[in-house]
C-alpha positions in Angstrom: 0.0 0.0 0.0 2.9 2.3 0.8 4.5 1.9 -2.6 1.2 2.3 -4.4 0.5 5.4 -2.5 3.9 6.8 -3.4 3.2 6.0 -7.1 -0.1 7.9 -7.0 1.7 10.9 -5.2 4.4 11.0 -8.0 1.7 10.9 -10.7 -0.1 13.8 -9.0 3.1 15.8 -8.8 3.9 15.1 -12.5 0.4 16.4 -13.4 1.0 19.5 -11.3 4.2 20.1 -13.2 2.2 20.2 -16.4 3.4 16.9 -17.9 0.3 14.9 -17.3 -3.2 15.9 -18.4 -1.9 19.3 -19.6 0.7 17.7 -21.8 -1.0 14.5 -22.9 -1.1 13.6 -26.6 -4.9 14.4 -26.6 -4.1 18.1 -25.9 -1.5 18.5 -28.7 -2.3 19.9 -32.1 -3.8 17.3 -34.4 -1.1 15.1 -35.8 2.0 17.1 -34.8 5.4 16.4 -36.5 7.8 14.4 -34.4 11.6 14.6 -34.6 14.1 12.4 -32.7 17.7 13.6 -32.5 19.9 10.7 -31.6 23.6 11.3 -30.8 26.0 8.4 -30.6 28.3 7.4 -27.6 27.4 10.3 -25.3 26.5 10.6 -21.7 24.5 13.5 -20.1 27.5 15.9 -20.1 25.4 18.9 -20.9 25.2 22.1 -18.8 21.5 21.5 -18.0 22.6 18.2 -16.5 25.3 19.7 -14.4 28.3 19.7 -16.7 30.5 22.8 -15.8 33.5 22.5 -18.0 31.6 23.5 -21.2 28.5 25.3 -22.2 25.7 23.7 -24.2 23.2 26.5 -25.0 21.0 24.6 -27.5 20.2 21.5 -25.4 19.8 23.8 -22.4 17.3 25.8 -24.5 15.4 22.6 -25.2 15.3 21.9 -21.5 14.2 25.4 -20.7 11.4 25.4 -23.2 10.3 21.8 -22.5 10.8 18.8 -20.3 14.1 17.4 -19.1 14.2 13.8 -17.8 16.9 13.5 -15.2 16.8 9.8 -14.9 16.5 8.3 -18.3 18.2 4.9 -19.0 18.8 2.9 -22.1 18.0 -0.8 -22.1 21.4 -1.7 -23.5 24.8 0.1 -23.5 25.7 -0.6 -27.1 24.3 1.1 -30.2 22.6 -1.7 -32.1 20.9 -3.3 -29.1 19.7 0.1 -27.8 18.5 1.2 -31.3 16.7 -2.1 -31.9 14.9 -1.5 -28.6 14.0 2.1 -29.2 12.6 1.6 -32.7 10.3 -1.1 -31.5 9.5 0.1 -28.0 10.6 -3.4 -26.8 13.5 -4.7 -24.6 16.0 -6.0 -27.1 16.2 -9.2 -25.0 12.5 -9.8 -25.7 12.7 -9.7 -29.5 15.9 -11.7 -30.0 18.0 -8.6 -30.8 20.2 -8.6 -27.7 23.5 -9.5 -29.5 25.4 -6.5 -31.1 25.4 -6.5 -34.8 23.6 -9.8 -35.1 21.8 -11.2 -38.1 24.3 -9.6 -40.4 25.5 -12.9 -42.0 23.7 -15.5 -43.9 21.4 -16.3 -40.9 18.8 -13.6 -40.3 16.7 -12.5 -37.3 13.0 -11.9 -37.7 10.9 -9.9 -35.3 8.4 -11.9 -33.3 4.8 -11.7 -34.5 3.0 -8.6 -33.5 6.1 -6.4 -33.2 6.3 -3.6 -35.7 9.0 -0.9 -36.0 7.8 2.6 -35.3 8.4 4.1 -38.7 6.0 1.5 -40.2 3.4 2.4 -37.7 3.8 6.1 -38.4 3.7 5.5 -42.2 0.6 3.4 -42.0 -1.0 6.3 -40.1 -0.3 8.7 -42.9 3.0 10.2 -41.7 6.0 11.0 -43.9 8.9 9.1 -42.4 12.6 9.6 -42.7 15.9 8.7 -41.1 18.6 11.3 -41.9 22.0 12.6 -41.1 22.1 16.2 -40.2 23.2 17.4 -43.6 20.3 15.8 -45.2 17.8 16.9 -42.6 18.8 20.5 -42.9 18.9 20.6 -46.7 16.1 21.8 -49.0 14.1 19.0 -50.6 15.3 16.3 -52.9 16.0 12.6 -52.5 17.5 11.4 -49.3 19.3 8.2 -48.3 18.6 6.3 -45.1 21.0 7.2 -42.3 22.3 4.8 -39.5 19.8 2.2 -38.4 21.8 -0.6 -36.8 18.8 -2.8 -36.2 19.5 -6.4 -35.2 16.6 -7.8 -37.2 15.3 -7.8 -40.8 13.2 -4.7 -41.7 11.6 -3.3 -44.8 13.4 -0.3 -46.1 10.1 1.0 -47.5 9.2 2.1 -44.0 11.3 5.2 -44.7 10.4 7.6 -47.4 13.1 8.4 -50.0 12.2 12.1 -50.3 13.0 15.0 -47.9 10.4 15.8 -45.3 10.0 19.3 -46.8 8.6 17.8 -50.0 5.8 15.8 -48.3 2.1 16.3 -49.3 0.4 19.5 -48.1 -0.9 19.0 -44.5 0.9 15.7 -44.0 2.8 15.5 -40.7 6.3 13.9 -40.6 8.3 11.6 -38.3 12.0 12.1 -38.7 15.0 10.8 -37.0 18.2 12.8 -37.1 21.4 10.8 -36.5 24.3 12.7 -35.0 27.8 11.2 -34.8 28.3 12.5 -31.2 31.2 10.9 -29.3 32.3 8.9 -32.3 33.7 12.1 -33.9 36.8 11.9 -31.7 39.7 9.5 -32.1 39.8 9.7 -35.9 42.7 10.2 -38.3 46.0 11.5 -37.0 44.6 12.5 -33.6 44.4 16.1 -34.6 41.7 15.7 -37.2 38.8 16.0 -34.8 40.3 18.9 -32.7 41.0 20.9 -35.8 37.4 20.4 -37.0 36.0 21.2 -33.6 38.0 24.4 -33.4 37.0 25.5 -36.9 33.3 24.9 -36.1 33.2 26.1 -32.5 36.0 28.7 -32.4 38.0 27.0 -29.7 39.1 23.7 -28.2 38.5 22.4 -24.7 41.9 22.4 -23.0 42.9 19.1 -21.4 43.9 21.0 -18.3 40.2 21.9 -17.8 39.0 18.3 -17.7 37.6 16.9 -14.4 38.0 13.1 -14.7 35.7 10.7 -12.8 37.5 8.9 -10.0 37.5 5.5 -11.8 39.9 7.0 -14.4 43.6 7.8 -13.8 45.0 11.3 -14.5 47.0 10.3 -17.6 47.7 12.6 -20.5 46.1 10.2 -23.0 42.9 9.8 -21.0 42.8 13.5 -20.2 43.2 14.6 -23.8 40.6 12.0 -24.9 38.1 13.4 -22.4 38.7 16.9 -23.6 38.1 15.8 -27.2 34.9 14.1 -26.0 33.6 17.3 -24.4 34.2 19.0 -27.7 32.0 16.4 -29.4 29.3 17.3 -26.8 29.7 21.0 -27.8 29.6 20.1 -31.5 26.5 18.0 -30.9 24.9 20.9 -29.1 25.7 23.1 -32.1 24.1 20.6 -34.4 20.9 20.6 -32.2 20.8 24.3 -32.8 21.0 23.7 -36.6 18.0 21.3 -36.5 15.9 23.7 -34.5 16.8 26.6 -36.8 15.9 24.5 -39.9 12.5 23.7 -38.3 11.9 27.3 -37.5 12.8 28.4 -41.1 10.3 25.9 -42.4 7.6 27.2 -40.1 7.4 23.8 -38.4 9.1 24.3 -35.0 6.0 25.1 -33.1 4.1 22.3 -34.8 6.8 19.7 -33.8 7.6 17.7 -30.7 11.3 17.4 -30.6 13.1 14.7 -28.6 16.9 14.8 -28.0 18.7 11.7 -26.7 21.7 9.6 -27.1 22.0 5.9 -27.9 24.0 5.1 -24.8 26.7 6.5 -22.6 30.2 7.7 -23.4 32.5 5.1 -25.2 35.1 4.6 -22.5 36.7 1.8 -20.5 34.0 1.4 -17.9 31.0 2.9 -19.6 29.9 1.7 -23.1 29.3 -2.1 -23.0 28.7 -2.0 -19.2 25.7 -1.5 -17.0 27.1 1.2 -14.7 25.3 4.5 -15.0 28.1 5.8 -17.2 27.0 3.3 -19.9 23.2 3.4 -19.5 22.3 6.9 -18.2 21.5 9.2 -21.0 20.1 12.7 -21.6 16.5 12.9 -22.7 14.8 16.3 -23.4 11.5 17.0 -25.1 10.1 20.3 -26.4 6.9 20.9 -28.2 3.3 22.2 -28.1 1.7 22.0 -24.7 4.9 20.8 -23.0 5.3 23.1 -20.0 8.6 25.0 -20.2 11.2 24.3 -17.6 9.6 21.0 -16.4 12.0 18.6 -14.8 11.1 14.9 -14.4 13.1 13.0 -11.8 11.2 9.7 -12.0 12.9 6.6 -13.6 12.4 6.4 -17.3 13.4 3.8 -19.9 14.4 5.2 -23.2 12.1 2.8 -25.0 9.3 4.9 -23.5 10.0 7.5 -26.1 8.4 5.1 -28.7 5.1 4.8 -26.8 5.1 8.5 -26.1 5.7 9.5 -29.7 2.9 7.2 -30.9 0.5 8.7 -28.3 1.4 12.2 -29.3 0.5 11.4 -32.9 -2.8 9.8 -31.9 -1.6 6.3 -33.0 -2.6 3.4 -30.8 0.3 1.6 -29.1 0.5 -2.1 -30.0 -0.8 -4.2 -27.1 2.6 -6.0 -27.1 4.7 -2.9 -26.6 6.7 -2.7 -23.4 7.3 1.0 -23.6 5.0 3.4 -21.6 3.5 6.7 -22.7 5.4 9.2 -20.4 2.7 11.9 -20.9 -0.4 9.8 -20.3 -2.9 11.0 -17.7 -2.8 7.6 -16.0 1.0 7.2 -16.2 2.5 5.3 -13.4 6.2 6.0 -12.8 8.5 3.0 -12.9 9.9 1.7 -9.6 12.7 0.0 -11.5 14.6 0.2 -14.8 16.4 -2.7 -16.5 19.4 -3.1 -18.8 21.2 -5.9 -20.5 24.4 -6.6 -22.3 25.1 -9.7 -24.4 27.6 -10.4 -27.2 29.4 -7.3 -28.5 30.9 -8.1 -31.9 33.0 -11.2 -31.3 33.0 -11.0 -27.6 30.5 -13.2 -25.7 29.0 -11.9 -22.5 25.8 -11.8 -20.6 25.1 -9.1 -17.9 21.7 -8.1 -16.5 20.9 -5.2 -14.2 18.1 -3.6 -12.3 18.1 -0.1 -10.9 15.8 1.5 -8.4 16.0 5.2 -7.3 18.8 4.3 -4.7 20.2 0.9 -5.6 21.5 -1.1 -8.5 22.0 -4.8 -8.8 24.2 -6.1 -11.6 24.4 -9.8 -12.3 27.4 -11.2 -14.2 26.7 -14.6 -15.9 30.3 -15.1 -16.8 32.1 -14.3 -13.5 35.2 -16.3 -14.4 36.0 -14.0 -17.4 37.7 -10.6 -17.1 35.7 -7.4 -17.3 37.8 -6.3 -20.3 37.5 -9.4 -22.3 39.4 -9.4 -25.6 37.5 -7.2 -28.0 39.0 -5.8 -31.2 36.8 -2.7 -31.2 37.7 -1.7 -27.7 41.3 -2.9 -27.5 42.2 -0.7 -30.4 41.3 2.5 -28.5 44.3 4.5 -27.0 42.3 4.9 -23.8 42.1 1.2 -23.2 45.7 0.7 -24.1 46.6 3.4 -21.6 44.6 1.7 -18.9 46.3 -1.6 -19.6 49.8 0.0 -19.5 49.1 1.8 -16.3 47.7 -1.3 -14.7 50.8 -3.3 -15.7 52.9 -0.5 -14.2 50.9 -0.7 -10.9 49.9 3.0 -11.2 46.1 2.6 -10.8 44.3 3.2 -7.6 42.2 0.3 -6.3 39.0 2.0 -7.6 40.6 2.5 -11.0 41.8 -1.1 -11.1 38.3 -2.6 -10.6 37.7 -2.8 -14.3 41.0 -4.5 -14.9 40.2 -7.6 -12.8 40.6 -11.0 -14.4 37.4 -12.3 -12.7 34.1 -10.6 -11.6 31.8 -11.1 -8.7 28.6 -12.9 -9.7 26.6 -10.0 -8.2 27.3 -6.3 -7.7 25.1 -4.1 -5.5 25.6 -0.4 -5.3 24.1 2.4 -3.2 23.8 5.1 -5.8 23.1 7.9 -3.4 26.3 7.3 -1.4 28.3 5.8 -4.3 27.2 7.4 -7.6 30.3 6.0 -9.5 29.5 2.4 -8.4 32.9 1.7 -6.8 31.9 -0.2 -3.6 30.2 -3.5 -4.1 27.8 -4.1 -1.2 26.6 -7.6 -2.3 28.3 -9.2 0.7 27.3 -6.5 3.2 25.2 -8.2 5.9 23.2 -4.9 6.3 22.1 -4.9 2.7 20.9 -8.4 2.3 17.2 -7.4 2.3 17.9 -5.0 -0.5 19.8 -7.6 -2.4 17.0 -10.2 -2.0 14.4 -7.6 -3.2 16.4 -6.7 -6.3 17.2 -10.4 -7.1 13.5 -11.1 -7.1 12.7 -8.1 -9.3 15.4 -9.0 -11.8 14.4 -12.7 -11.9 10.7 -11.7 -12.4 11.7 -9.3 -15.3 13.8 -12.0 -17.0 10.9 -14.4 -16.9 8.1 -11.9 -17.5 9.7 -10.4 -20.6 10.9 -13.7 -22.0 14.6 -12.8 -21.9 16.1 -14.6 -25.0 19.5 -14.5 -23.4 18.6 -17.3 -21.1 19.6 -19.6 -24.0 23.1 -19.3 -25.4 23.4 -18.0 -29.0 23.5 -21.0 -31.3 27.1 -21.7 -32.6 25.9 -21.5 -36.2 24.5 -17.9 -35.6 27.7 -16.8 -34.0 29.7 -18.2 -36.9 27.4 -16.6 -39.4 27.8 -13.2 -37.8 31.6 -13.6 -37.4 31.9 -14.3 -41.1 31.1 -10.6 -41.7 32.7 -9.2 -38.5 36.3 -9.4 -39.5 36.8 -12.9 -38.2 37.9 -14.5 -41.4 41.4 -13.0 -41.3 44.3 -13.5 -39.0 43.9 -10.3 -36.9 42.7 -9.6 -33.4 39.0 -10.5 -34.2 40.0 -14.0 -35.4 42.1 -14.6 -32.3 39.3 -13.4 -30.1 36.8 -15.7 -31.8 39.0 -18.6 -31.0 39.4 -17.5 -27.4 35.6 -17.2 -27.0 35.2 -20.7 -28.4 37.9 -22.1 -26.1 36.4 -20.5 -23.0 33.0 -21.8 -23.9 34.3 -25.3 -24.3 36.0 -25.0 -20.9 32.7 -23.7 -19.3 34.4 -20.4 -18.4 
């Protein structure tokens, strides 16, 4: 009764803030446009989320003119699994899309019956649909190619229109995704390619000396410079957000459009992307549009897949009965008590991690505790920041907190008090005083795995792994091939 009462109280508070009945899809203009801006590999390092090293006026403007969700979390810390979940409003583990870049070889993955990607639902409802990079979104008319999708299942390309949204039929609303390179802009070319581009576009670089590193990272020149370059990708992304808003304004569409800004997962770094710590799954989520009360801040737990259900509701399109996402603006919206996240195979590297987070606590379950955190992975091992961490670890220069991610084995369970330990550095799973919390979250996670039909309960078939590896760089003699053989060896050993 106490929990239910709290849920009702939060719902009432949300309504008082103007993001309930006053902001529901029913009160918006008939069939508004909907735009999703999705940046890659980026955490909530924006000024409106508390970042102080840089300024981000355009995302801050979105927050000031709309709704900022302080506790939004992706369902997976890797691009293809997160994007597969978002575009269907489903946990990737429920639709067989939990393995990164899966179904890319001869063997394909089909969506389960009753699951339809959002663009198809919008198109069937009469919307013009597109998925564009920023250059194509901001141009004037013409044919447009499909930008990054990265869905781990088969889909029909006809769900996206081949023409620019500005050439749609008179009175026709549009649903557009704008794909931004985000954190992936750094680390290219000679190491100076991105800083030069950032300086040209933004007028300055963020100096490495200004960087404030989180405590799980050592103060090393390579890592410090990388973080400075990352912050410039945040600044650049903010500039691109401004370009999108200006293009909508020029077309007379801004005030007819609900705009969402988000990222596909957290920063690509040693302990963030690919892991279920908040650095990998906590993302910015801001919405601006008609009837969204300016300056509203939502502090309840939100799953990013909820953007799917919310967008459909705004457009007056019925949510499929199978959809696991929730309409964040519904009058009868019940805030989530928990959010969930999962990580499975990433490229050639086999893993299975599940996590559940409440407002205060997080439980992470490692299904391969006898493997290192930083398993061999060609994508990650090629990064200078990972190489720097390995070097510093070998030299004994990491603090105990910084060395956590370098361990050769993992605990089966990790429990963190996020209020006292926001960087998730002190595992409380063996703390006698936290056993009631541990038991509660174990039950919640077990229930979620069963209730949502987590496909990760069954190992990926060897033939599917081999099919994907044939197009993942595993045919040669390089790191990927060596890693594939390691994965197979460990599996045979039961490791």
